[in-house]
C-alpha positions in Angstrom: 5.5 42.2 7.8 7.6 41.1 10.9 10.6 38.9 10.5 9.8 35.2 10.6 11.8 32.3 11.9 12.9 29.4 9.6 9.8 27.3 10.4 7.3 30.2 10.3 5.3 31.0 7.2 2.7 33.2 5.7 1.1 30.2 3.9 1.7 26.6 4.8 0.2 24.0 2.5 -0.2 20.4 3.6 -0.1 18.2 0.5 1.9 18.6 -2.7 -0.5 17.3 -5.3 -2.1 19.5 -8.0 -4.3 21.4 -5.5 -1.4 22.0 -3.1 1.2 22.9 -5.8 -1.3 25.3 -7.4 -1.9 27.0 -4.1 1.8 27.3 -3.6 2.3 28.9 -7.1 -0.3 31.6 -6.4 0.8 32.3 -2.8 4.5 32.4 -3.5 4.0 34.5 -6.7 2.1 37.0 -4.5 5.3 37.5 -2.4 4.2 35.4 0.5 6.6 33.1 2.4 5.1 29.8 1.3 5.9 26.2 2.2 4.4 22.9 1.0 4.6 19.9 3.3 4.8 16.8 1.1 5.7 13.1 1.4 6.8 12.5 -2.2 5.9 12.5 -5.8 4.0 9.2 -5.8 2.1 9.4 -2.5 -1.0 11.0 -4.1 -3.5 10.2 -6.8 -1.9 12.2 -9.5 1.6 10.9 -8.8 0.5 7.3 -9.3 -1.4 8.0 -12.5 0.5 6.5 -15.5 -1.0 8.6 -18.3 -2.9 11.9 -18.6 -4.1 13.0 -22.0 -6.7 15.8 -21.1 -4.8 18.3 -19.0 -5.1 21.8 -20.6 -1.9 23.1 -22.1 -0.2 19.7 -22.3 0.0 18.3 -25.8 -0.3 14.5 -25.9 0.1 12.2 -23.0 2.1 12.8 -19.9 2.7 10.8 -16.7 1.1 12.0 -13.5 4.4 12.3 -11.7 6.0 14.2 -14.6 3.1 16.7 -14.7 3.3 17.1 -10.9 7.1 17.7 -11.2 6.4 20.6 -13.6 3.9 22.1 -11.2 6.4 21.9 -8.3 9.2 23.4 -10.3 7.0 26.3 -11.1 6.1 26.8 -7.4 9.8 26.7 -6.5 10.6 29.2 -9.2 8.3 31.7 -7.5 9.9 31.1 -4.1 7.9 28.3 -2.6 9.7 25.8 -0.3 9.0 22.1 -0.2 9.3 20.3 3.1 9.6 16.5 3.1 7.5 15.8 6.1 4.2 14.3 7.2 1.6 16.2 9.2 0.7 14.2 12.3 -1.2 16.9 14.3 -2.4 20.5 14.3 -3.4 23.3 16.7 -5.7 25.6 14.8 -7.0 27.5 17.9 -4.7 30.5 17.8 -2.6 32.7 15.6 -0.3 31.5 14.2 -1.6 28.1 13.5 0.6 25.2 14.5 1.3 22.1 12.4 3.2 19.2 13.9 5.3 16.9 11.7 7.6 13.9 12.1 10.6 16.3 11.7 9.4 19.1 14.0 6.7 21.7 14.2 5.7 24.7 11.9 3.7 27.9 12.5 1.8 29.7 9.9 -0.5 32.6 9.4 -2.7 30.7 7.0 -3.1 27.0 6.3 -4.2 25.2 3.2 -5.2 21.6 3.6 -4.6 19.6 0.3 -4.1 16.1 1.7 -6.3 14.3 -0.9 -8.5 11.3 -0.4 -6.1 8.3 -0.3 -6.7 7.5 3.4 -7.4 3.9 4.4 -10.5 2.5 6.0 -9.6 -1.2 5.6 -6.8 -2.1 8.0 -4.6 -5.2 7.9 -5.8 -7.8 10.4 -3.9 -7.2 13.6 -2.8 -3.6 12.6 -5.0 -1.7 15.0 -4.5 -4.1 17.9 -0.7 -3.9 17.7 -0.4 -0.3 16.9 2.4 1.1 19.1 3.4 -2.4 20.0 5.4 -3.0 16.8 3.1 -1.5 14.2 4.1 2.0 13.2 3.5 4.6 10.5 6.7 6.5 11.0 10.2 5.1 10.5 11.9 8.4 11.5 10.0 8.3 14.8 10.5 4.6 15.7 13.4 3.1 13.7 15.8 3.4 16.7 13.5 1.0 18.6 14.3 -1.7 16.1 18.1 -1.7 16.0 19.3 -5.1 15.0 15.8 -6.4 14.6 13.9 -7.8 11.6 11.1 -5.5 10.4 8.5 -5.4 7.5 7.5 -2.4 5.4 4.4 -2.5 3.2 3.7 0.0 0.4 4.8 0.9 -3.2 5.3 4.7 -3.1 8.4 6.8 -2.8 7.4 7.4 0.8 7.5 3.7 1.5 10.9 3.3 -0.1 12.4 6.2 1.7 11.1 4.9 5.0 12.5 1.5 4.2 15.9 3.0 3.4 15.9 4.8 6.7 15.0 1.7 8.6 17.8 -0.2 6.8 20.3 1.9 8.8 19.0 0.4 12.1 17.3 -2.9 11.4 19.1 -6.2 10.7 16.7 -7.0 7.8 13.9 -5.0 6.2 11.3 -7.2 4.4 9.7 -4.9 1.8 6.2 -5.9 0.6 5.0 -4.1 -2.5 1.3 -4.9 -3.3 2.2 -4.2 -7.0 4.8 -5.9 -9.2 6.1 -2.5 -10.2 7.0 0.2 -7.7 5.3 3.6 -8.2 8.3 5.7 -7.4 11.2 7.5 -9.2 13.7 5.1 -10.8 16.6 6.3 -8.6 14.7 5.4 -5.5 13.8 2.0 -6.8 17.5 1.3 -7.7 18.6 2.4 -4.3 16.1 0.1 -2.7 17.3 -2.9 -4.6 20.9 -2.1 -4.0 20.6 -2.3 -0.2 21.9 -5.7 1.0 19.6 -5.9 4.1 16.4 -5.0 2.2 14.6 -8.0 0.8 11.8 -7.0 -1.7 8.6 -9.0 -2.1 7.0 -7.8 -5.3 3.3 -8.3 -5.8 3.0 -9.3 -2.2 0.2 -8.4 0.3 0.4 -8.6 4.1 -2.8 -10.4 5.1 -2.2 -10.4 8.9 0.1 -8.9 11.5 0.4 -11.6 14.1 1.3 -11.4 17.8 -0.3 -11.1 21.3 1.3 -8.3 23.3 3.7 -7.4 20.5 4.3 -8.1 16.8 5.7 -11.6 16.2 5.3 -12.1 12.5 3.6 -11.2 9.2 1.5 -13.5 7.1 1.4 -12.7 3.5 0.5 -13.9 0.0 2.5 -13.3 -3.1 1.6 -13.6 -6.8 2.7 -16.9 -8.3 4.4 -17.9 -5.0 1.5 -18.5 -2.6 1.4 -17.8 1.1 4.1 -17.4 3.7 5.0 -16.2 7.1 8.0 -14.3 8.3 9.0 -13.5 11.9 9.5 -9.8 12.5 9.4 -7.4 15.4 8.1 -4.4 13.6 5.7 -3.5 10.8 5.7 -0.1 9.0 2.6 0.5 6.9 2.5 3.0 4.0 -0.6 1.8 2.1 -3.1 4.0 0.3 -6.9 4.0 0.3 -9.8 6.2 -1.0 -11.1 8.3 1.9 -10.2 11.9 2.7 -7.1 12.3 4.9 -8.1 14.4 7.8 -6.9 12.4 10.9 -4.1 14.9 11.6 -6.7 17.6 12.2 -7.9 15.8 15.4 -11.5 16.8 15.0 -10.9 20.6 14.9 -12.8 21.1 11.6 -16.3 20.2 10.5 -16.7 17.1 8.3 -19.5 16.2 6.0 -21.4 12.9 6.6 -19.0 11.3 4.0 -15.9 12.5 5.9 -15.0 15.5 3.7 -14.0 19.0 4.8 -16.6 21.7 4.6 -15.7 25.0 3.0 -17.2 28.3 1.6 -16.9 29.6 -1.9 -13.3 30.6 -1.4 -12.4 27.2 0.1 -12.1 28.6 3.6 -13.2 26.4 6.5 -15.1 27.5 9.6 -11.8 28.6 11.1 -10.6 31.9 9.5 -7.3 31.4 7.7 -7.7 27.7 7.3 -8.5 26.5 3.7 -9.1 23.1 2.2 -8.8 22.2 -1.5 -8.8 19.2 -3.9 -9.9 15.7 -3.2 -10.2 16.3 0.6 -13.5 17.9 -0.5 -16.5 16.0 -1.9 -18.0 18.7 -4.1 -16.6 17.9 -7.5 -15.3 15.3 -10.0 -11.8 14.1 -9.0 -9.7 15.6 -11.8 -6.3 17.2 -11.6 -7.4 20.4 -13.4 -10.2 20.9 -11.0 -8.0 20.3 -8.0 -5.5 22.8 -9.4 -8.3 25.4 -9.8 -9.3 24.9 -6.1 -5.7 25.6 -5.1 -5.5 28.7 -7.2 -8.7 30.1 -5.6 -7.4 29.3 -2.1 -4.0 30.8 -2.8 -5.6 34.0 -3.9 -8.0 34.0 -0.9 -5.1 33.5 1.5 -3.3 36.5 0.0 -6.4 38.7 0.3 -6.7 37.7 3.9 -3.1 38.3 4.7 -3.2 41.7 3.0 -5.7 42.8 5.6 -3.5 41.3 8.4 -0.5 43.3 7.1 -2.4 46.5 7.4 -3.4 45.6 11.0 0.0 44.3 11.9 0.7 40.7 12.9 2.8 39.8 16.0 4.5 36.4 15.8 5.1 36.5 19.5 1.4 36.2 20.3 
């Protein structure tokens, strides 16, 4: 196999949940250069699950994030690399496939889509109208535009906290709205959030409306036991989770079922050779971690089989 650059992989997996981690275990153990793009332990369904008591091989109860951490350590032990980035676009038309993230772009011989089904269908009032005019989904991309400004962040995952911490380096004040009283993130991140003097947390608070005409002027919110309020801000960064398959970054390049799920064959390959989809981004099974992990194992093995054929034919990264 020809030498690859730092951001070139045999197998690139988008999503670090049980399906993605399992695909990473099987691909990296097969000796393939494997990377898993992931936004954090608590950005997926398993990571925010408090207790699991029916995962095979685990005696007693275990937290979802803890189980996921075990899977990730196993993938890393076989050589898989985790990339803390979010996929925002893809080009699946050629070889290698291209994946564009907030931190840069990546090229890969095979791609495994394991992004899950926590996408949002219900937007905050004013969110769509003011997108790009103060509303953003990427602090790394847009924080510099809000230097010295007041901004709001809404979410309760480690992704939301990390983005708020990044924003705090630029903004005057970061108003952090968590829809839950407890944050669903590692303790060290929660402590860091609360230690920042210019981050003001609003626990159990929901942004009801993003107000403004040509640009964001304020957020209107409601908070448990404290009622409603309004705060002037110039930017709003949204990191909320829903229940629909996350496929927007594919930009219509793959077939979707009527319910918005990706369509695959028996080895979890899509209509584009070398592009696989696994886990809750599909609609063909019960949403259980063990089933998602099995999907990932099958796709990882299938990717290795496909690449074995490519190795025999030769694969030129320059094309």
